[in-house]
C-alpha positions, -999 to 999 in steps of 0.1 A, spaced: 919 90 -541 909 89 -579 914 52 -579 891 47 -549 864 67 -566 867 45 -598 867 12 -579 843 -15 -591 822 -14 -557 820 24 -559 809 22 -597 782 -3 -588 768 16 -561 767 46 -582 749 27 -610 725 14 -585 715 46 -571 711 61 -608 688 27 -615 668 34 -582 661 70 -589 654 69 -626 631 36 -623 614 53 -593 606 84 -613 593 66 -644 571 44 -625 556 73 -605 548 90 -637 531 59 -648 515 57 -615 498 89 -618 491 87 -654 475 54 -656 437 53 -647 428 36 -616 416 -1 -623 384 -17 -609 401 -37 -583 421 -10 -573 392 12 -566 378 -16 -548 406 -18 -522 407 19 -522 370 15 -511 383 -9 -483 405 20 -471 375 45 -471 356 20 -447 383 8 -422 373 -22 -404 388 -55 -389 384 -74 -420 368 -77 -453 350 -101 -476 377 -111 -501 409 -112 -481 423 -101 -446 425 -66 -439 461 -55 -442 458 -35 -477 426 -18 -463 445 -5 -433 475 7 -456 448 27 -479 429 39 -449 463 56 -437 470 71 -472 436 83 -478 442 108 -448 468 124 -471 448 126 -502 434 105 -530 457 109 -561 464 78 -580 501 79 -572 495 82 -535 470 52 -535 498 35 -555 527 46 -532 530 12 -514 536 -5 -548 562 21 -558 581 18 -524 580 -21 -518 605 -28 -546 629 -2 -533 629 -16 -499 634 -51 -512 663 -40 -534 678 -24 -507 677 -58 -486 690 -78 -514 722 -52 -512 725 -60 -475 721 -95 -477 747 -101 -504 771 -74 -491 788 -97 -468 797 -119 -496 805 -96 -527 799 -58 -524 801 -55 -562 776 -82 -572 753 -70 -542 750 -37 -558 745 -52 -592 720 -75 -579 699 -45 -566 697 -29 -600 689 -62 -616 660 -65 -591 646 -29 -601 649 -37 -638 631 -69 -637 602 -66 -661 575 -73 -636 589 -47 -610 589 -21 -636 552 -23 -644 541 -34 -608 526 -1 -602 491 -13 -591 479 -15 -555 466 -48 -546 464 -73 -519 495 -87 -530 515 -57 -523 517 -63 -486 525 -100 -492 556 -93 -514 568 -71 -487 562 -96 -461 574 -125 -476 607 -107 -482 611 -94 -450 603 -130 -433 628 -145 -455 655 -119 -446 648 -122 -411 651 -163 -411 681 -159 -430 696 -135 -407 683 -159 -381 705 -189 -396 733 -169 -391 727 -163 -355 715 -127 -355 698 -123 -323 658 -118 -326 657 -131 -364 633 -160 -358 609 -135 -340 610 -112 -367 603 -136 -392 574 -147 -371 560 -114 -370 565 -108 -406 549 -142 -416 520 -131 -391 514 -97 -408 517 -114 -442 488 -138 -433 470 -106 -423 474 -97 -460 465 -128 -479 466 -165 -472 487 -171 -500 514 -163 -478 510 -197 -462 527 -212 -490 558 -194 -483 557 -205 -447 560 -241 -457 596 -233 -468 610 -225 -432 603 -262 -419 611 -279 -451 641 -260 -455 652 -269 -420 644 -305 -424 666 -310 -455 695 -287 -448 696 -269 -416 692 -299 -393 700 -284 -360 679 -280 -327 686 -244 -325 668 -238 -361 640 -263 -353 633 -245 -320 635 -212 -340 609 -224 -367 586 -234 -340 589 -199 -323 582 -180 -356 551 -204 -363 539 -196 -328 541 -160 -332 527 -161 -368 498 -179 -356 493 -157 -328 487 -127 -353 466 -149 -378 446 -159 -349 431 -125 -347 419 -128 -383 403 -162 -376 384 -147 -349 371 -118 -370 361 -145 -393 343 -166 -371 322 -134 -360 316 -125 -395 303 -155 -417 339 -169 -422 339 -147 -452 376 -150 -461 375 -187 -456 344 -191 -476 359 -171 -504 395 -185 -506 384 -222 -498 349 -224 -510 336 -198 -533 364 -193 -557 376 -230 -562 371 -246 -595 362 -284 -601 379 -290 -633 416 -296 -646 433 -276 -673 468 -290 -680 474 -266 -705 478 -239 -681 511 -256 -675 525 -242 -704 512 -205 -695 529 -211 -663 561 -221 -677 559 -187 -699 550 -166 -668 582 -180 -651 606 -174 -678 589 -138 -681 593 -131 -643 626 -146 -635 646 -143 -668 654 -174 -689 689 -170 -676 681 -181 -639 666 -213 -652 696 -220 -671 719 -212 -643 699 -232 -618 702 -261 -643 739 -256 -648 745 -257 -610 722 -286 -604 751 -312 -595 762 -286 -567 733 -293 -545 750 -322 -525 777 -295 -513 748 -269 -502 740 -280 -469 740 -248 -442 747 -224 -473 729 -194 -481 723 -211 -519 702 -239 -500 680 -217 -483 672 -193 -512 667 -223 -533 644 -237 -511 624 -204 -509 621 -201 -545 615 -236 -558 591 -251 -530 564 -223 -538 569 -224 -574 566 -262 -574 533 -258 -554 519 -229 -578 528 -256 -607 503 -280 -592 478 -256 -583 479 -241 -619 464 -272 -633 431 -261 -616 435 -222 -619 455 -198 -638 485 -185 -615 486 -146 -616 523 -132 -618 513 -112 -586 512 -145 -568 548 -155 -580 563 -119 -577 571 -124 -536 597 -151 -547 615 -129 -573 641 -117 -546 651 -152 -538 656 -157 -578 678 -129 -579 698 -139 -549 709 -173 -563 716 -155 -599 740 -131 -582 757 -160 -563 758 -187 -592 757 -168 -622 791 -161 -645 797 -125 -658 788 -136 -692 753 -152 -678 747 -120 -655 753 -96 -685 725 -116 -705 702 -115 -675 707 -77 -674 701 -75 -712 669 -95 -711 655 -71 -685 665 -40 -700 651 -52 -732 617 -64 -719 614 -32 -696 620 -7 -722 595 -24 -745 569 -26 -717 573 11 -709 572 22 -747 537 -1 -751 525 17 -719 530 51 -734 519 44 -767 484 29 -751 482 58 -730 487 82 -759 460 65 -781 429 86 -787 402 71 -764 377 66 -794 404 44 -811 400 18 -783 366 6 -791 381 -6 -822 405 -28 -803 380 -39 -773 344 -29 -782 329 -51 -755 352 -34 -727 352 0 -742 323 12 -716 345 2 -686 374 19 -703 355 51 -706 342 48 -670 378 44 -656 392 72 -674 364 96 -675 346 89 -645 337 126 -636 321 131 -673 300 99 -666 290 111 -634 283 147 -648 260 128 -672 239 109 -647 240 134 -619 209 152 -629 188 120 -625 206 112 -590 190 138 -569 175 124 -538 183 89 -548 204 60 -532 231 52 -558 238 16 -572 254 -1 -600 252 -38 -613 288 -49 -605 315 -41 -580 340 -31 -607 315 -3 -619 305 4 -582 342 8 -569 354 32 -600 321 54 -596 328 53 -556 365 63 -560 358 89 -589 329 108 -573 335 103 -534 301 89 -534 293 53 -523 275 31 -551 263 -1 -538 259 -34 -560 224 -39 -569 216 -77 -577 233 -109 -573 268 -102 -587 294 -128 -585 318 -148 -562 345 -116 -565 339 -82 -549 313 -91 -524 324 -63 -496 289 -45 -505 274 -74 -485 289 -61 -455 282 -25 -463 248 -22 -476 215 -30 -457 189 -34 -480 162 -32 -452 169 6 -449 161 10 -487 127 0 -484 104 26 -502 133 46 -511 142 60 -548 173 42 -565 195 53 -594 213 24 -609 240 31 -636 252 2 -658 275 -7 -685 251 -34 -696 216 -30 -706 184 -46 -692 150 -43 -701 125 -28 -676 111 -60 -666 141 -69 -650 138 -42 -625 99 -40 -623 95 -65 -595 117 -45 -572 104 -12 -574 68 5 -576 76 26 -610 109 22 -633 121 46 -657 153 39 -680 171 60 -703 208 59 -715 237 85 -716 266 87 -739 302 98 -730 329 96 -755 309 74 -775 301 48 -748 265 43 -738 253 37 -702 220 26 -689 204 48 -664 178 33 -641 154 54 -620 135 30 -597 110 46 -573 97 29 -541 121 1 -535 105 -31 -525 125 -47 -498 103 -79 -494 107 -88 -531 146 -82 -534 148 -103 -504 130 -134 -519 145 -130 -553 181 -117 -546 192 -117 -512 179 -156 -505 199 -164 -536 230 -148 -524 226 -165 -490 224 -198 -508 251 -193 -532 279 -174 -512 268 -181 -475 260 -215 -473 285 -227 -447 300 -262 -446 296 -281 -416 334 -283 -412 336 -246 -408 325 -233 -372 309 -200 -372 299 -177 -344 277 -152 -361 268 -144 -397 258 -109 -402 243 -115 -437 219 -142 -424 209 -124 -393 202 -91 -409 178 -107 -436 165 -135 -414 131 -119 -416 110 -97 -442 
């Protein structure tokens, strides 16, 4: 009995459970301790206004957060999906590898939980459900290749739910037909891929219909408004460093060493995992020349890298991968703790341009207390979506976005009807400072003063008698031309923004 209790598989499982518990506990502490970011507050705002879709992306993360907000609004609760998704994936990795090598399966689950990115992936974003659904789709397709009943259908459902999360999941969807053409050349697999695609398209079709009825906002944001028209080849160097950080340099060495084994990989797990890893990364390498690639976009493919490493690495290489992950993870945790321990006024010296935003994120109630006396009987607004989202989350009151804004965070276009503001009094809080002449065309009278919180100054604008006609002419028409000028190739059934502001 003693021998059984100390077997390699038992020890590996015990270590995995300890890593899971400790990593989750540390991440939970940081999830509550770290101030909510502007992007997170923006997505939490989606959850506060459940809808069939949102301006920037499909609705999945808004639906998740709508459900969680029935339980509360604490930072750790809003970030709970980001805390749980790595746990689910780690358990899935263990299951997928368990049929091959139980010891390495538990070790792979531990390594995944210790990866530098997974230990700092505390923030709730639109990428959180994508990370989950890419893995679930990949896991289901892997099961289908091994003749598991219902695997192709499950993969299609996961792909469809992923497309209801973010369109970037389409990059992974390409791996299924490519793998089938390169490695699994069997009619059963081709039929399964087609079935998965049909299911995924049926689910995504609902989002396309919603867009058709709402100015095609998701398609406009992702395919038109956010695209750049310049090339930056230097981004490739940053991309390469990002890959080394995310996947550990050891994985790339192992794949290079094993490159001559490719010919014998047909119909093997390695062939599938390699396709699921390299094809998306190659696509993102091409895209990186035009736009920097976020680590969150690459995170869905971490599990496939770990699965390959677990199957191909020698014991020595595996130890080096583990050491790299532990070292970088500890360094990150210490950096987080040190930054959180730094007195707030010190941060002004480190980043004076962002200090007001830092104060707003960490002292939201204090900022609100300073401006609340001026807010009585007034509609609330800010100059940007980040400030609006953080104040809305921190105070429980809705802050609209006043002015043109940027291509990001335009959800307020769907939520605020400025026709109803006509003649009303408005309070605008801003981290930037504008002269009274900037606001004068839009109000009967304007008064401006400043408040100071923790050494940061905020502009407070009291505008009486909002002039909708002037705002429509100077701001809303500009927004329509910039963000709602749909190309001729994009069909649209209705555009609420244009319909709403069609007449004075």
